[in-house]
C-alpha positions in Angstrom: 193.2 186.8 297.9 189.6 187.4 297.3 189.9 191.0 298.4 192.8 191.6 296.1 191.1 190.1 293.0 188.1 192.2 293.8 190.3 195.3 293.7 191.1 194.4 290.1 194.9 194.8 290.6 197.5 194.8 293.2 201.2 195.0 294.0 203.2 192.1 295.6 206.6 192.5 297.2 209.3 189.6 297.3 208.6 189.3 301.1 204.9 188.6 300.4 203.4 191.9 301.3 200.5 193.1 299.0 198.9 196.3 298.3 195.5 196.6 296.5 195.4 199.2 293.7 191.9 200.4 293.9 192.9 204.1 293.5 196.1 205.9 292.8 199.0 204.6 294.8 202.0 206.7 295.8 205.3 204.8 296.5 208.2 206.0 298.5 210.0 206.3 301.8 207.7 208.9 303.4 205.0 207.5 305.8 202.4 209.4 303.9 202.8 207.1 300.8 200.5 204.0 300.4 203.5 201.8 299.7 206.1 202.7 302.2 209.5 201.4 301.5 212.5 201.9 304.0 215.2 201.2 301.4 217.5 204.2 301.4 217.8 204.1 297.7 214.0 205.0 297.5 213.2 208.7 297.4 210.5 210.1 299.9 208.2 210.6 297.0 209.6 208.2 294.5 206.8 207.2 292.2 203.0 206.8 291.8 200.8 204.1 290.2 198.1 206.2 288.5 194.7 204.5 287.8 192.9 206.1 284.9 189.8 205.0 282.8 189.0 202.6 285.6 191.1 199.7 284.4 194.4 201.3 283.2 197.4 201.6 285.5 200.4 203.7 284.7 203.8 204.1 286.6 204.9 207.6 287.0 208.3 208.4 288.2 208.5 211.6 290.4 212.0 212.7 289.7 213.5 210.1 292.0 217.3 210.2 292.4 217.8 206.4 291.6 215.0 206.1 289.1 212.0 203.7 288.6 212.3 200.6 286.3 209.7 198.4 284.7 211.1 195.0 283.6 214.6 196.4 283.9 214.0 199.5 281.7 214.0 202.9 283.2 211.0 205.0 283.2 210.9 208.5 281.7 207.4 209.1 280.5 204.5 207.4 282.3 204.5 203.6 281.3 201.3 201.4 281.1 201.5 198.4 283.5 200.7 194.8 282.2 200.1 191.7 284.2 203.2 190.4 285.9 205.2 193.4 285.1 208.1 194.0 287.7 208.5 197.4 289.0 212.0 198.1 290.6 212.5 201.0 292.9 215.9 201.2 294.7 216.7 197.5 295.6 213.0 196.6 296.1 211.0 194.7 293.5 207.2 194.8 293.3 205.2 192.7 290.9 202.0 194.0 289.3 199.1 191.7 289.2 195.7 191.7 287.4 193.1 189.4 288.7 190.9 187.9 285.9 187.9 187.5 288.1 188.5 191.0 289.8 188.8 192.6 286.3 185.7 191.0 285.2 183.9 192.1 288.3 185.2 195.7 287.9 184.2 195.7 284.3 180.7 194.6 285.2 180.4 196.9 288.0 181.6 199.9 285.9 179.2 198.9 283.1 176.2 198.9 285.5 177.3 202.1 287.2 177.8 203.9 283.8 174.2 203.2 282.8 172.8 205.0 285.9 175.7 207.4 286.8 176.9 208.9 283.9 176.3 212.7 284.3 177.2 216.1 282.9 180.0 217.9 284.8 180.9 221.6 284.5 184.7 221.8 284.9 187.9 223.6 284.1 190.2 221.5 281.8 194.0 222.0 281.7 196.1 220.2 279.1 199.8 220.2 279.4 202.5 218.7 277.2 206.3 219.0 276.8 207.4 220.9 273.7 209.6 218.9 271.4 209.9 215.9 273.7 211.2 213.6 271.0 214.1 215.9 270.1 214.9 216.7 273.7 215.0 213.1 274.7 217.7 212.5 272.1 219.7 215.4 273.4 220.0 214.0 276.9 221.2 210.5 278.3 218.3 208.2 279.3 219.1 208.8 283.1 219.1 212.6 282.8 215.9 212.7 280.6 214.2 210.4 283.0 215.0 212.7 285.9 214.0 215.9 284.1 210.6 214.4 283.1 210.0 212.9 286.4 210.9 216.2 288.3 208.5 218.0 285.9 205.6 215.4 286.4 206.1 215.7 290.2 206.0 219.5 290.3 202.9 219.6 288.0 201.1 217.0 290.1 202.0 218.9 293.2 200.4 222.2 291.8 197.3 220.5 290.5 196.7 218.7 293.8 197.6 221.6 296.0 195.0 223.8 294.3 192.3 221.1 294.4 192.5 219.7 291.0 192.9 216.1 289.8 195.1 214.6 287.1 192.6 212.8 285.2 194.8 211.1 282.5 198.4 210.9 281.5 199.0 211.3 277.8 202.4 210.3 276.7 204.5 213.5 277.3 201.7 215.3 278.9 198.5 215.1 281.1 195.0 216.3 281.5 193.9 217.9 284.7 190.5 218.9 285.7 188.6 221.0 288.5 185.0 220.7 288.9 183.3 224.0 287.9 181.4 226.6 289.9 182.5 229.5 292.0 184.4 227.9 294.7 187.2 226.5 292.7 187.8 229.8 290.8 190.4 230.8 293.4 192.1 227.4 293.2 192.3 227.7 289.3 193.7 231.2 289.5 196.4 229.9 292.1 197.3 227.0 289.8 197.6 229.3 286.7 200.1 231.6 288.6 202.1 228.5 289.8 202.1 227.0 286.5 203.2 230.3 284.8 206.1 230.4 287.4 207.0 226.8 286.5 207.2 227.6 282.8 209.6 230.4 283.5 211.8 228.3 285.8 211.5 224.8 284.3 214.4 223.4 282.1 211.8 221.6 280.2 209.7 223.8 277.9 206.0 222.8 278.1 202.8 224.1 276.7 199.5 224.7 278.6 195.9 225.2 277.3 192.9 226.0 279.6 189.2 225.8 278.8 186.0 225.6 280.9 182.8 223.8 279.9 180.7 220.7 280.2 181.9 217.2 279.9 180.3 213.7 280.4 181.7 211.6 283.1 180.8 208.6 285.3 181.5 205.1 286.6 184.5 206.0 288.6 184.7 206.8 292.3 187.1 209.7 291.6 187.5 212.1 288.8 190.9 210.6 288.1 189.4 207.3 287.2 186.5 208.7 285.0 186.8 208.6 281.3 185.6 212.0 280.3 184.0 212.8 277.0 182.2 215.6 275.1 182.5 218.3 272.7 184.2 220.7 275.0 187.0 218.2 275.7 187.5 217.6 271.9 187.7 221.5 271.7 190.5 221.4 274.4 192.7 219.0 272.5 192.1 220.9 269.2 193.1 224.0 271.1 196.5 222.6 271.9 197.2 222.1 268.2 196.2 225.7 267.7 198.5 226.9 270.5 201.4 224.9 268.8 200.8 226.6 265.5 200.6 230.0 266.9 203.7 229.5 269.0 201.8 230.3 272.4 203.0 228.4 275.5 199.9 229.3 277.5 196.7 229.6 275.6 193.2 230.2 277.1 189.8 230.0 275.5 187.2 232.8 275.6 185.1 230.6 278.0 188.0 230.5 280.5 188.7 234.2 280.0 185.0 235.1 280.7 185.1 233.2 284.1 188.5 234.6 285.1 187.5 238.1 284.4 190.4 240.4 285.1 192.0 238.3 287.8 194.7 236.8 285.5 196.9 238.9 283.1 196.0 238.1 279.6 196.5 239.4 276.3 194.4 238.9 273.1 195.7 236.2 270.8 193.3 237.0 268.0 190.4 235.1 266.5 191.2 231.7 265.0 189.5 228.6 263.7 190.2 225.5 265.7 191.9 222.9 263.5 189.6 219.8 263.0 186.8 221.0 265.2 183.3 220.4 264.1 182.4 224.2 264.4 184.6 226.0 261.9 183.8 229.5 263.3 186.7 231.7 264.3 186.8 232.1 268.0 188.8 234.6 270.2 191.7 233.2 272.3 193.9 234.8 274.9 197.5 234.2 276.0 198.9 234.4 279.5 201.0 237.6 279.6 203.8 236.2 281.7 
């Protein structure tokens, strides 16, 4: 019990099995999952508990056939977990626990780490969101909508991780993914751009992407998925998403991203524009993926 409280949070099955949640926790029938369940109603890659900002845990369904539930309600978009919430997958129930002492220790540890480990990080930043999700949700039954969103989340997560990136944060109907900067991940980013463009063409869910590169502040977590990122460039990325929506572009790239990509990715000029709500009002050049 001491080890579980030190982890800050854990899952407990009805048969007494426990799993500490000290990092992202995939759930499913495949032996590669952290929580392996043999119930035939559980998909091979059923769901994942995503840890972000060090002490926030979200249940993300991965398009499972029978769905994921929190306290009896089916999950479509990622759902934040609270103490004693019951997660149901197939016929298996898992209770989410938060340890008061563990959470306190984690917070203390993070605070002390943040003081000495906050650092500047050059990275690629990709923001994705489903277009018109509120309207689309009303056009489908809850079960169909949950499967659509879950399948989309699973495909996006697979692309990000296949090409060496990390989903840093889930944001309602979208997510923020990052790749540490430098020359080595350029091939990975290019590969992910191509795959995401293919997914945009094939997906039954319309979604928007914006890509930027620059410096952010991070620290405190053991993985980039846990770090609470901040900085002007991250604010710029989120303002870019609003610009992309106003211009009607489904895949918009900043000039900083274009400069690093060179001619490796097919892009077309999207004009010079002011970024809504950004601290620097100067018009900037933007580029759209030509797929």
